[in-house]
All heavy atoms as TSV, in Angstrom:
chain	resi	resn	atom	element	x	y	z
A	1	MET	N	N	0.845	-1.175	0.000
A	1	MET	CA	C	0.000	0.000	0.000
A	1	MET	C	C	0.889	1.237	0.000
A	1	MET	O	O	1.732	1.399	0.867
A	1	MET	CB	C	-0.911	-0.024	1.229
A	1	MET	CG	C	-1.853	1.158	1.263
A	1	MET	SD	S	-2.902	1.167	2.723
A	1	MET	CE	C	-4.186	0.084	2.214
A	2	GLU	N	N	0.694	2.099	-0.950
A	2	GLU	CA	C	1.521	3.292	-1.082
A	2	GLU	C	C	0.914	4.447	-0.278
A	2	GLU	O	O	-0.270	4.744	-0.376
A	2	GLU	CB	C	1.608	3.689	-2.563
A	2	GLU	CG	C	2.551	4.840	-2.809
A	2	GLU	CD	C	2.648	5.147	-4.291
A	2	GLU	OE1	O	2.691	4.185	-5.088
A	2	GLU	OE2	O	2.674	6.325	-4.636
A	3	SER	N	N	1.736	5.079	0.514
A	3	SER	CA	C	1.304	6.223	1.309
A	3	SER	C	C	1.497	7.498	0.493
A	3	SER	O	O	2.556	7.724	-0.081
A	3	SER	CB	C	2.129	6.292	2.602
A	3	SER	OG	O	1.830	7.468	3.298
A	4	LYS	N	N	0.468	8.313	0.439
A	4	LYS	CA	C	0.550	9.557	-0.316
A	4	LYS	C	C	0.724	10.713	0.673
A	4	LYS	O	O	-0.165	11.024	1.442
A	4	LYS	CB	C	-0.710	9.757	-1.144
A	4	LYS	CG	C	-0.614	10.908	-2.101
A	4	LYS	CD	C	-1.828	10.952	-2.996
A	4	LYS	CE	C	-1.659	12.063	-4.004
A	4	LYS	NZ	N	-2.792	12.128	-4.902
A	5	THR	N	N	1.895	11.346	0.639
A	5	THR	CA	C	2.189	12.468	1.517
A	5	THR	C	C	2.057	13.763	0.735
A	5	THR	O	O	2.679	13.932	-0.310
A	5	THR	CB	C	3.621	12.347	2.089
A	5	THR	OG1	O	3.753	11.099	2.751
A	5	THR	CG2	C	3.907	13.473	3.049
A	6	LEU	N	N	1.233	14.668	1.260
A	6	LEU	CA	C	1.052	15.957	0.604
A	6	LEU	C	C	2.154	16.917	1.011
A	6	LEU	O	O	2.559	16.968	2.165
A	6	LEU	CB	C	-0.299	16.563	0.995
A	6	LEU	CG	C	-1.535	15.830	0.506
A	6	LEU	CD1	C	-2.782	16.514	1.047
A	6	LEU	CD2	C	-1.582	15.789	-1.005
A	7	GLN	N	N	2.614	17.679	0.064
A	7	GLN	CA	C	3.571	18.736	0.330
A	7	GLN	C	C	2.810	19.916	0.945
A	7	GLN	O	O	1.609	20.059	0.732
A	7	GLN	CB	C	4.289	19.147	-0.956
A	7	GLN	CG	C	5.117	18.033	-1.579
A	7	GLN	CD	C	6.207	17.556	-0.645
A	7	GLN	OE1	O	6.901	18.345	-0.027
A	7	GLN	NE2	N	6.350	16.252	-0.532
A	8	PRO	N	N	3.493	20.781	1.699
A	8	PRO	CA	C	2.803	21.889	2.371
A	8	PRO	C	C	1.940	22.760	1.449
A	8	PRO	O	O	0.814	23.091	1.803
A	8	PRO	CB	C	3.952	22.695	2.978
A	8	PRO	CG	C	5.026	21.686	3.213
A	8	PRO	CD	C	4.902	20.723	2.065
A	9	LEU	N	N	2.436	23.111	0.275
A	9	LEU	CA	C	1.639	23.942	-0.632
A	9	LEU	C	C	0.419	23.200	-1.156
A	9	LEU	O	O	-0.645	23.792	-1.321
A	9	LEU	CB	C	2.495	24.458	-1.788
A	9	LEU	CG	C	3.514	25.536	-1.426
A	9	LEU	CD1	C	4.339	25.924	-2.651
A	9	LEU	CD2	C	2.842	26.754	-0.831
A	10	GLN	N	N	0.556	21.904	-1.407
A	10	GLN	CA	C	-0.586	21.111	-1.851
A	10	GLN	C	C	-1.651	21.059	-0.753
A	10	GLN	O	O	-2.844	21.182	-1.026
A	10	GLN	CB	C	-0.153	19.687	-2.191
A	10	GLN	CG	C	0.701	19.559	-3.421
A	10	GLN	CD	C	1.213	18.134	-3.586
A	10	GLN	OE1	O	1.651	17.518	-2.610
A	10	GLN	NE2	N	1.143	17.626	-4.791
A	11	LEU	N	N	-1.209	20.878	0.463
A	11	LEU	CA	C	-2.119	20.826	1.594
A	11	LEU	C	C	-2.846	22.163	1.757
A	11	LEU	O	O	-4.061	22.206	1.950
A	11	LEU	CB	C	-1.348	20.478	2.867
A	11	LEU	CG	C	-2.163	20.284	4.123
A	11	LEU	CD1	C	-3.158	19.155	3.953
A	11	LEU	CD2	C	-1.249	19.998	5.295
A	12	LEU	N	N	-2.112	23.265	1.645
A	12	LEU	CA	C	-2.703	24.594	1.763
A	12	LEU	C	C	-3.739	24.831	0.672
A	12	LEU	O	O	-4.818	25.381	0.928
A	12	LEU	CB	C	-1.607	25.659	1.710
A	12	LEU	CG	C	-2.040	27.096	1.951
A	12	LEU	CD1	C	-2.675	27.262	3.326
A	12	LEU	CD2	C	-0.856	28.032	1.808
A	13	GLU	N	N	-3.457	24.409	-0.546
A	13	GLU	CA	C	-4.379	24.598	-1.661
A	13	GLU	C	C	-5.677	23.818	-1.465
A	13	GLU	O	O	-6.730	24.223	-1.949
A	13	GLU	CB	C	-3.711	24.179	-2.971
A	13	GLU	CG	C	-2.617	25.131	-3.429
A	13	GLU	CD	C	-1.794	24.575	-4.584
A	13	GLU	OE1	O	-2.017	23.422	-5.012
A	13	GLU	OE2	O	-0.906	25.308	-5.055
A	14	GLN	N	N	-5.617	22.713	-0.740
A	14	GLN	CA	C	-6.794	21.882	-0.520
A	14	GLN	C	C	-7.552	22.255	0.757
A	14	GLN	O	O	-8.584	21.681	1.063
A	14	GLN	CB	C	-6.391	20.410	-0.458
A	14	GLN	CG	C	-5.845	19.892	-1.761
A	14	GLN	CD	C	-5.426	18.434	-1.666
A	14	GLN	OE1	O	-5.804	17.725	-0.758
A	14	GLN	NE2	N	-4.643	17.994	-2.640
A	15	SER	N	N	-7.039	23.232	1.499
A	15	SER	CA	C	-7.620	23.601	2.791
A	15	SER	C	C	-8.694	24.669	2.641
A	15	SER	O	O	-8.701	25.430	1.679
A	15	SER	CB	C	-6.519	24.130	3.720
A	15	SER	OG	O	-5.552	23.137	3.927
A	16	ASP	N	N	-9.580	24.716	3.622
A	16	ASP	CA	C	-10.611	25.741	3.693
A	16	ASP	C	C	-10.285	26.688	4.842
A	16	ASP	O	O	-9.860	26.249	5.916
A	16	ASP	CB	C	-11.989	25.122	3.950
A	16	ASP	CG	C	-12.469	24.266	2.792
A	16	ASP	OD1	O	-12.201	24.638	1.630
A	16	ASP	OD2	O	-13.102	23.226	3.054
A	17	LEU	N	N	-10.517	27.971	4.633
A	17	LEU	CA	C	-10.313	28.972	5.672
A	17	LEU	C	C	-11.475	28.894	6.655
A	17	LEU	O	O	-12.637	29.009	6.268
A	17	LEU	CB	C	-10.224	30.369	5.055
A	17	LEU	CG	C	-10.005	31.516	6.018
A	17	LEU	CD1	C	-8.626	31.388	6.686
A	17	LEU	CD2	C	-10.111	32.844	5.292
A	18	ILE	N	N	-11.165	28.681	7.917
A	18	ILE	CA	C	-12.198	28.589	8.948
A	18	ILE	C	C	-12.446	29.959	9.567
A	18	ILE	O	O	-13.585	30.374	9.755
A	18	ILE	CB	C	-11.797	27.571	10.032
A	18	ILE	CG1	C	-11.638	26.196	9.402
A	18	ILE	CG2	C	-12.806	27.541	11.159
A	18	ILE	CD1	C	-11.063	25.152	10.325
A	19	HIS	N	N	-11.364	30.670	9.905
A	19	HIS	CA	C	-11.458	32.003	10.502
A	19	HIS	C	C	-10.401	32.897	9.876
A	19	HIS	O	O	-9.280	32.463	9.624
A	19	HIS	CB	C	-11.238	31.948	12.023
A	19	HIS	CG	C	-12.265	31.152	12.742
A	19	HIS	ND1	N	-13.544	31.604	12.956
A	19	HIS	CD2	C	-12.210	29.921	13.301
A	19	HIS	CE1	C	-14.233	30.687	13.613
A	19	HIS	NE2	N	-13.450	29.659	13.830
A	20	SER	N	N	-10.736	34.159	9.693
A	20	SER	CA	C	-9.774	35.101	9.134
A	20	SER	C	C	-8.702	35.421	10.162
A	20	SER	O	O	-8.893	35.229	11.370
A	20	SER	CB	C	-10.479	36.397	8.717
A	20	SER	OG	O	-10.919	37.099	9.865
A	21	SER	N	N	-7.574	35.952	9.695
A	21	SER	CA	C	-6.503	36.320	10.617
A	21	SER	C	C	-6.970	37.420	11.567
A	21	SER	O	O	-6.580	37.440	12.742
A	21	SER	CB	C	-5.251	36.751	9.861
A	21	SER	OG	O	-5.523	37.855	9.041
A	22	GLU	N	N	-7.832	38.309	11.097
A	22	GLU	CA	C	-8.362	39.369	11.950
A	22	GLU	C	C	-9.208	38.788	13.090
A	22	GLU	O	O	-9.133	39.248	14.229
A	22	GLU	CB	C	-9.199	40.364	11.131
A	22	GLU	CG	C	-8.399	41.174	10.145
A	22	GLU	CD	C	-8.134	40.430	8.822
A	22	GLU	OE1	O	-8.762	39.371	8.552
A	22	GLU	OE2	O	-7.280	40.888	8.062
A	23	THR	N	N	-10.015	37.785	12.786
A	23	THR	CA	C	-10.836	37.139	13.806
A	23	THR	C	C	-9.962	36.461	14.852
A	23	THR	O	O	-10.219	36.555	16.058
A	23	THR	CB	C	-11.784	36.104	13.157
A	23	THR	OG1	O	-12.625	36.775	12.225
A	23	THR	CG2	C	-12.638	35.405	14.181
A	24	VAL	N	N	-8.905	35.799	14.411
A	24	VAL	CA	C	-7.994	35.116	15.340
A	24	VAL	C	C	-7.271	36.142	16.213
A	24	VAL	O	O	-7.173	35.972	17.437
A	24	VAL	CB	C	-6.994	34.231	14.574
A	24	VAL	CG1	C	-5.952	33.654	15.514
A	24	VAL	CG2	C	-7.733	33.110	13.844
A	25	GLU	N	N	-6.783	37.225	15.608
A	25	GLU	CA	C	-6.087	38.263	16.366
A	25	GLU	C	C	-7.002	38.892	17.415
A	25	GLU	O	O	-6.587	39.150	18.548
A	25	GLU	CB	C	-5.552	39.340	15.420
A	25	GLU	CG	C	-4.402	38.860	14.564
A	25	GLU	CD	C	-4.011	39.857	13.475
A	25	GLU	OE1	O	-4.459	41.019	13.524
A	25	GLU	OE2	O	-3.259	39.456	12.579
A	26	THR	N	N	-8.258	39.123	17.057
A	26	THR	CA	C	-9.230	39.685	17.997
A	26	THR	C	C	-9.471	38.729	19.156
A	26	THR	O	O	-9.535	39.155	20.316
A	26	THR	CB	C	-10.561	39.991	17.274
A	26	THR	OG1	O	-10.315	40.954	16.247
A	26	THR	CG2	C	-11.608	40.531	18.226
A	27	ALA	N	N	-9.587	37.456	18.861
A	27	ALA	CA	C	-9.799	36.459	19.916
A	27	ALA	C	C	-8.595	36.383	20.850
A	27	ALA	O	O	-8.763	36.277	22.080
A	27	ALA	CB	C	-10.088	35.095	19.292
A	28	ILE	N	N	-7.394	36.436	20.306
A	28	ILE	CA	C	-6.185	36.391	21.134
A	28	ILE	C	C	-6.109	37.630	22.018
A	28	ILE	O	O	-5.779	37.533	23.208
A	28	ILE	CB	C	-4.922	36.233	20.260
A	28	ILE	CG1	C	-4.908	34.850	19.602
A	28	ILE	CG2	C	-3.657	36.443	21.086
A	28	ILE	CD1	C	-3.825	34.662	18.563
A	29	THR	N	N	-6.434	38.787	21.475
A	29	THR	CA	C	-6.433	40.024	22.266
A	29	THR	C	C	-7.456	39.943	23.382
A	29	THR	O	O	-7.173	40.313	24.534
A	29	THR	CB	C	-6.716	41.243	21.362
A	29	THR	OG1	O	-5.662	41.341	20.400
A	29	THR	CG2	C	-6.809	42.528	22.165
A	30	ARG	N	N	-8.638	39.460	23.082
A	30	ARG	CA	C	-9.683	39.311	24.104
A	30	ARG	C	C	-9.240	38.346	25.199
A	30	ARG	O	O	-9.432	38.597	26.390
A	30	ARG	CB	C	-10.974	38.851	23.434
A	30	ARG	CG	C	-12.199	39.013	24.291
A	30	ARG	CD	C	-13.514	38.778	23.541
A	30	ARG	NE	N	-13.556	37.492	22.870
A	30	ARG	CZ	C	-13.646	37.344	21.540
A	30	ARG	NH1	N	-13.673	38.393	20.756
A	30	ARG	NH2	N	-13.701	36.151	21.016
A	31	LEU	N	N	-8.621	37.251	24.800
A	31	LEU	CA	C	-8.108	36.282	25.764
A	31	LEU	C	C	-7.011	36.889	26.626
A	31	LEU	O	O	-6.986	36.711	27.853
A	31	LEU	CB	C	-7.583	35.039	25.027
A	31	LEU	CG	C	-7.033	33.908	25.873
A	31	LEU	CD1	C	-8.099	33.371	26.823
A	31	LEU	CD2	C	-6.520	32.790	24.982
A	32	ALA	N	N	-6.115	37.650	26.025
A	32	ALA	CA	C	-5.033	38.304	26.768
A	32	ALA	C	C	-5.593	39.291	27.784
A	32	ALA	O	O	-5.099	39.375	28.917
A	32	ALA	CB	C	-4.081	39.012	25.812
A	33	GLU	N	N	-6.620	40.031	27.401
A	33	GLU	CA	C	-7.242	40.973	28.327
A	33	GLU	C	C	-7.855	40.247	29.522
A	33	GLU	O	O	-7.726	40.696	30.662
A	33	GLU	CB	C	-8.302	41.813	27.601
A	33	GLU	CG	C	-7.712	42.795	26.620
A	33	GLU	CD	C	-8.735	43.442	25.702
A	33	GLU	OE1	O	-9.928	43.034	25.717
A	33	GLU	OE2	O	-8.342	44.356	24.958
A	34	GLN	N	N	-8.512	39.131	29.267
A	34	GLN	CA	C	-9.129	38.362	30.355
A	34	GLN	C	C	-8.066	37.751	31.270
A	34	GLN	O	O	-8.190	37.806	32.492
A	34	GLN	CB	C	-10.037	37.259	29.794
A	34	GLN	CG	C	-10.770	36.492	30.864
A	34	GLN	CD	C	-11.735	37.361	31.656
A	34	GLN	OE1	O	-12.519	38.094	31.073
A	34	GLN	NE2	N	-11.662	37.295	32.973
A	35	ILE	N	N	-7.019	37.201	30.685
A	35	ILE	CA	C	-5.940	36.617	31.491
A	35	ILE	C	C	-5.250	37.702	32.307
A	35	ILE	O	O	-4.948	37.503	33.490
A	35	ILE	CB	C	-4.927	35.862	30.599
A	35	ILE	CG1	C	-5.586	34.623	29.994
A	35	ILE	CG2	C	-3.677	35.479	31.388
A	35	ILE	CD1	C	-4.748	33.943	28.928
A	36	THR	N	N	-5.015	38.869	31.705
A	36	THR	CA	C	-4.398	39.977	32.433
A	36	THR	C	C	-5.275	40.390	33.612
A	36	THR	O	O	-4.774	40.610	34.717
A	36	THR	CB	C	-4.159	41.182	31.491
A	36	THR	OG1	O	-3.221	40.788	30.483
A	36	THR	CG2	C	-3.617	42.379	32.248
A	37	HIS	N	N	-6.562	40.453	33.394
A	37	HIS	CA	C	-7.491	40.795	34.476
A	37	HIS	C	C	-7.427	39.760	35.593
A	37	HIS	O	O	-7.362	40.090	36.779
A	37	HIS	CB	C	-8.913	40.904	33.925
A	37	HIS	CG	C	-9.944	41.160	34.969
A	37	HIS	ND1	N	-10.653	40.156	35.580
A	37	HIS	CD2	C	-10.363	42.320	35.530
A	37	HIS	CE1	C	-11.476	40.674	36.469
A	37	HIS	NE2	N	-11.325	41.991	36.454
A	38	ASP	N	N	-7.439	38.483	35.223
A	38	ASP	CA	C	-7.479	37.399	36.209
A	38	ASP	C	C	-6.158	37.213	36.950
A	38	ASP	O	O	-6.148	36.801	38.107
A	38	ASP	CB	C	-7.864	36.080	35.533
A	38	ASP	CG	C	-9.301	36.082	35.017
A	38	ASP	OD1	O	-10.077	36.988	35.397
A	38	ASP	OD2	O	-9.633	35.187	34.219
A	39	LEU	N	N	-5.035	37.488	36.293
A	39	LEU	CA	C	-3.723	37.201	36.890
A	39	LEU	C	C	-2.880	38.450	37.141
A	39	LEU	O	O	-1.661	38.348	37.325
A	39	LEU	CB	C	-2.950	36.232	35.989
A	39	LEU	CG	C	-3.589	34.873	35.760
A	39	LEU	CD1	C	-2.749	34.044	34.800
A	39	LEU	CD2	C	-3.793	34.128	37.071
A	40	ALA	N	N	-3.504	39.609	37.181
A	40	ALA	CA	C	-2.762	40.861	37.327
A	40	ALA	C	C	-1.912	40.895	38.593
A	40	ALA	O	O	-0.856	41.521	38.615
A	40	ALA	CB	C	-3.726	42.038	37.312
A	41	ASP	N	N	-2.350	40.228	39.650
A	41	ASP	CA	C	-1.621	40.237	40.923
A	41	ASP	C	C	-0.747	39.002	41.111
A	41	ASP	O	O	-0.193	38.802	42.188
A	41	ASP	CB	C	-2.602	40.355	42.088
A	41	ASP	CG	C	-3.381	41.662	42.048
A	41	ASP	OD1	O	-2.798	42.669	41.592
A	41	ASP	OD2	O	-4.556	41.666	42.447
A	42	ALA	N	N	-0.635	38.189	40.096
A	42	ALA	CA	C	0.146	36.946	40.186
A	42	ALA	C	C	1.433	37.090	39.381
A	42	ALA	O	O	1.628	38.060	38.660
A	42	ALA	CB	C	-0.676	35.778	39.653
A	43	SER	N	N	2.287	36.135	39.540
A	43	SER	CA	C	3.504	36.062	38.738
A	43	SER	C	C	3.628	34.623	38.238
A	43	SER	O	O	4.440	33.845	38.738
A	43	SER	CB	C	4.720	36.470	39.572
A	43	SER	OG	O	5.862	36.514	38.767
A	44	PRO	N	N	2.818	34.256	37.257
A	44	PRO	CA	C	2.735	32.850	36.847
A	44	PRO	C	C	3.941	32.381	36.029
A	44	PRO	O	O	4.667	33.177	35.444
A	44	PRO	CB	C	1.480	32.820	35.981
A	44	PRO	CG	C	1.381	34.187	35.419
A	44	PRO	CD	C	1.916	35.100	36.491
A	45	VAL	N	N	4.112	31.084	36.023
A	45	VAL	CA	C	5.068	30.424	35.132
A	45	VAL	C	C	4.252	29.891	33.966
A	45	VAL	O	O	3.279	29.158	34.156
A	45	VAL	CB	C	5.808	29.271	35.844
A	45	VAL	CG1	C	6.701	28.533	34.865
A	45	VAL	CG2	C	6.598	29.789	37.032
A	46	VAL	N	N	4.617	30.267	32.754
A	46	VAL	CA	C	3.902	29.850	31.556
A	46	VAL	C	C	4.715	28.768	30.866
A	46	VAL	O	O	5.917	28.923	30.643
A	46	VAL	CB	C	3.686	31.043	30.602
A	46	VAL	CG1	C	2.986	30.597	29.338
A	46	VAL	CG2	C	2.924	32.150	31.300
A	47	ILE	N	N	4.045	27.670	30.535
A	47	ILE	CA	C	4.703	26.555	29.859
A	47	ILE	C	C	3.913	26.237	28.593
A	47	ILE	O	O	2.716	25.973	28.662
A	47	ILE	CB	C	4.761	25.305	30.769
A	47	ILE	CG1	C	5.515	25.632	32.051
A	47	ILE	CG2	C	5.398	24.136	30.029
A	47	ILE	CD1	C	5.428	24.538	33.101
A	48	CYS	N	N	4.563	26.275	27.467
A	48	CYS	CA	C	3.938	25.871	26.208
A	48	CYS	C	C	4.301	24.402	25.999
A	48	CYS	O	O	5.466	24.079	25.769
A	48	CYS	CB	C	4.444	26.737	25.061
A	48	CYS	SG	S	3.676	26.325	23.492
A	49	VAL	N	N	3.312	23.526	26.087
A	49	VAL	CA	C	3.596	22.088	26.075
A	49	VAL	C	C	3.506	21.441	24.694
A	49	VAL	O	O	3.849	20.278	24.544
A	49	VAL	CB	C	2.674	21.330	27.057
A	49	VAL	CG1	C	2.948	21.769	28.475
A	49	VAL	CG2	C	1.213	21.536	26.708
A	50	MET	N	N	3.052	22.173	23.706
A	50	MET	CA	C	2.940	21.602	22.366
A	50	MET	C	C	3.727	22.451	21.375
A	50	MET	O	O	3.632	23.672	21.391
A	50	MET	CB	C	1.476	21.549	21.923
A	50	MET	CG	C	0.628	20.595	22.739
A	50	MET	SD	S	-1.115	20.617	22.250
A	50	MET	CE	C	-1.001	20.214	20.523
A	51	GLY	N	N	4.493	21.811	20.531
A	51	GLY	CA	C	5.262	22.527	19.526
A	51	GLY	C	C	4.395	23.405	18.647
A	51	GLY	O	O	4.769	24.521	18.296
A	52	GLY	N	N	3.204	22.941	18.324
A	52	GLY	CA	C	2.282	23.713	17.495
A	52	GLY	C	C	1.710	24.925	18.206
A	52	GLY	O	O	1.100	25.789	17.582
A	53	GLY	N	N	1.891	25.007	19.520
A	53	GLY	CA	C	1.360	26.122	20.291
A	53	GLY	C	C	2.327	27.278	20.436
A	53	GLY	O	O	1.984	28.306	21.016
A	54	VAL	N	N	3.523	27.145	19.919
A	54	VAL	CA	C	4.555	28.167	20.105
A	54	VAL	C	C	4.148	29.495	19.469
A	54	VAL	O	O	4.304	30.558	20.079
A	54	VAL	CB	C	5.918	27.687	19.575
A	54	VAL	CG1	C	6.940	28.804	19.564
A	54	VAL	CG2	C	6.413	26.512	20.398
A	55	VAL	N	N	3.624	29.476	18.268
A	55	VAL	CA	C	3.221	30.715	17.593
A	55	VAL	C	C	2.086	31.382	18.370
A	55	VAL	O	O	2.120	32.578	18.649
A	55	VAL	CB	C	2.808	30.454	16.128
A	55	VAL	CG1	C	2.212	31.699	15.497
A	55	VAL	CG2	C	4.008	29.964	15.335
A	56	PHE	N	N	1.085	30.587	18.754
A	56	PHE	CA	C	-0.021	31.127	19.543
A	56	PHE	C	C	0.483	31.704	20.866
A	56	PHE	O	O	0.112	32.816	21.249
A	56	PHE	CB	C	-1.065	30.040	19.816
A	56	PHE	CG	C	-2.085	30.452	20.833
A	56	PHE	CD1	C	-3.091	31.349	20.511
A	56	PHE	CD2	C	-2.026	29.959	22.121
A	56	PHE	CE1	C	-4.025	31.738	21.455
A	56	PHE	CE2	C	-2.952	30.340	23.070
A	56	PHE	CZ	C	-3.952	31.234	22.732
A	57	ALA	N	N	1.329	30.970	21.560
A	57	ALA	CA	C	1.869	31.442	22.834
A	57	ALA	C	C	2.626	32.754	22.640
A	57	ALA	O	O	2.488	33.685	23.437
A	57	ALA	CB	C	2.780	30.386	23.458
A	58	GLY	N	N	3.394	32.857	21.584
A	58	GLY	CA	C	4.128	34.088	21.310
A	58	GLY	C	C	3.203	35.263	21.058
A	58	GLY	O	O	3.452	36.371	21.531
A	59	GLN	N	N	2.118	35.038	20.350
A	59	GLN	CA	C	1.159	36.109	20.092
A	59	GLN	C	C	0.435	36.513	21.366
A	59	GLN	O	O	0.146	37.688	21.584
A	59	GLN	CB	C	0.153	35.672	19.028
A	59	GLN	CG	C	0.771	35.516	17.661
A	59	GLN	CD	C	-0.185	34.902	16.660
A	59	GLN	OE1	O	-1.027	34.078	17.009
A	59	GLN	NE2	N	-0.068	35.306	15.415
A	60	LEU	N	N	0.133	35.544	22.214
A	60	LEU	CA	C	-0.585	35.818	23.455
A	60	LEU	C	C	0.314	36.480	24.492
A	60	LEU	O	O	-0.050	37.489	25.093
A	60	LEU	CB	C	-1.168	34.515	24.017
A	60	LEU	CG	C	-1.895	34.623	25.348
A	60	LEU	CD1	C	-3.156	35.478	25.207
A	60	LEU	CD2	C	-2.245	33.240	25.860
A	61	LEU	N	N	1.493	35.937	24.703
A	61	LEU	CA	C	2.366	36.416	25.777
A	61	LEU	C	C	2.792	37.863	25.587
A	61	LEU	O	O	2.968	38.585	26.574
A	61	LEU	CB	C	3.599	35.517	25.907
A	61	LEU	CG	C	3.314	34.084	26.357
A	61	LEU	CD1	C	4.595	33.266	26.381
A	61	LEU	CD2	C	2.632	34.058	27.709
A	62	THR	N	N	2.938	38.309	24.363
A	62	THR	CA	C	3.348	39.699	24.141
A	62	THR	C	C	2.256	40.687	24.529
A	62	THR	O	O	2.531	41.879	24.690
A	62	THR	CB	C	3.732	39.936	22.667
A	62	THR	OG1	O	2.611	39.626	21.833
A	62	THR	CG2	C	4.931	39.098	22.277
A	63	GLN	N	N	1.038	40.214	24.713
A	63	GLN	CA	C	-0.073	41.095	25.062
A	63	GLN	C	C	-0.414	41.068	26.552
A	63	GLN	O	O	-1.275	41.832	26.993
A	63	GLN	CB	C	-1.317	40.723	24.259
A	63	GLN	CG	C	-1.138	40.925	22.771
A	63	GLN	CD	C	-2.431	40.715	22.024
A	63	GLN	OE1	O	-3.466	41.270	22.380
A	63	GLN	NE2	N	-2.377	39.899	20.980
A	64	LEU	N	N	0.229	40.194	27.320
A	64	LEU	CA	C	-0.052	40.127	28.751
A	64	LEU	C	C	0.651	41.276	29.458
A	64	LEU	O	O	1.809	41.574	29.172
A	64	LEU	CB	C	0.376	38.772	29.315
A	64	LEU	CG	C	-0.354	37.569	28.713
A	64	LEU	CD1	C	0.168	36.280	29.318
A	64	LEU	CD2	C	-1.862	37.673	28.888
A	65	LYS	N	N	-0.041	41.914	30.381
A	65	LYS	CA	C	0.452	43.138	31.011
A	65	LYS	C	C	0.858	42.914	32.469
A	65	LYS	O	O	0.500	43.698	33.340
A	65	LYS	CB	C	-0.631	44.215	30.962
A	65	LYS	CG	C	-1.233	44.448	29.591
A	65	LYS	CD	C	-0.359	45.342	28.764
A	65	LYS	CE	C	-1.074	45.811	27.531
A	65	LYS	NZ	N	-0.808	45.072	26.345
A	66	PHE	N	N	1.576	41.854	32.742
A	66	PHE	CA	C	2.047	41.572	34.099
A	66	PHE	C	C	3.310	40.727	34.000
A	66	PHE	O	O	3.580	40.113	32.967
A	66	PHE	CB	C	0.972	40.860	34.930
A	66	PHE	CG	C	0.449	39.604	34.291
A	66	PHE	CD1	C	1.086	38.390	34.459
A	66	PHE	CD2	C	-0.697	39.643	33.510
A	66	PHE	CE1	C	0.611	37.230	33.871
A	66	PHE	CE2	C	-1.187	38.489	32.907
A	66	PHE	CZ	C	-0.531	37.287	33.098
A	67	PRO	N	N	4.096	40.696	35.071
A	67	PRO	CA	C	5.322	39.881	35.031
A	67	PRO	C	C	4.990	38.393	35.000
A	67	PRO	O	O	4.058	37.939	35.658
A	67	PRO	CB	C	6.068	40.266	36.319
A	67	PRO	CG	C	5.119	41.027	37.150
A	67	PRO	CD	C	3.944	41.415	36.316
A	68	LEU	N	N	5.752	37.671	34.218
A	68	LEU	CA	C	5.585	36.222	34.154
A	68	LEU	C	C	6.929	35.585	33.810
A	68	LEU	O	O	7.850	36.256	33.387
A	68	LEU	CB	C	4.513	35.835	33.128
A	68	LEU	CG	C	4.687	36.317	31.684
A	68	LEU	CD1	C	5.583	35.396	30.896
A	68	LEU	CD2	C	3.343	36.440	31.027
A	69	GLU	N	N	6.971	34.305	33.996
A	69	GLU	CA	C	8.164	33.542	33.635
A	69	GLU	C	C	7.771	32.514	32.598
A	69	GLU	O	O	6.756	31.831	32.737
A	69	GLU	CB	C	8.734	32.842	34.873
A	69	GLU	CG	C	9.997	32.079	34.607
A	69	GLU	CD	C	10.556	31.428	35.873
A	69	GLU	OE1	O	10.266	31.909	36.972
A	69	GLU	OE2	O	11.259	30.434	35.714
A	70	LEU	N	N	8.536	32.408	31.530
A	70	LEU	CA	C	8.274	31.443	30.472
A	70	LEU	C	C	9.272	30.304	30.603
A	70	LEU	O	O	10.472	30.526	30.667
A	70	LEU	CB	C	8.395	32.105	29.099
A	70	LEU	CG	C	8.214	31.199	27.884
A	70	LEU	CD1	C	6.819	30.594	27.875
A	70	LEU	CD2	C	8.460	31.982	26.606
A	71	ASP	N	N	8.759	29.102	30.660
A	71	ASP	CA	C	9.615	27.935	30.796
A	71	ASP	C	C	9.408	27.020	29.606
A	71	ASP	O	O	8.377	26.847	29.087
A	71	ASP	CB	C	9.299	27.198	32.098
A	71	ASP	CG	C	10.346	26.156	32.439
A	71	ASP	OD1	O	11.394	26.105	31.774
A	71	ASP	OD2	O	10.099	25.406	33.375
């Protein structure tokens, strides 16, 4: 049985857009505001446990308005 592996551009061409980049950015900003509100008096340690979460974590962490430690 032959396995068919799609190249990244082929995969992208066959994909459907679920949410626009603007919608995602707005959601991340809203989440950052809520986390900042909830943890404003804390100094949490943030751990990104999935390789695929690194980009999201980077977008979120730059918007948090309190001291934190990234591990």
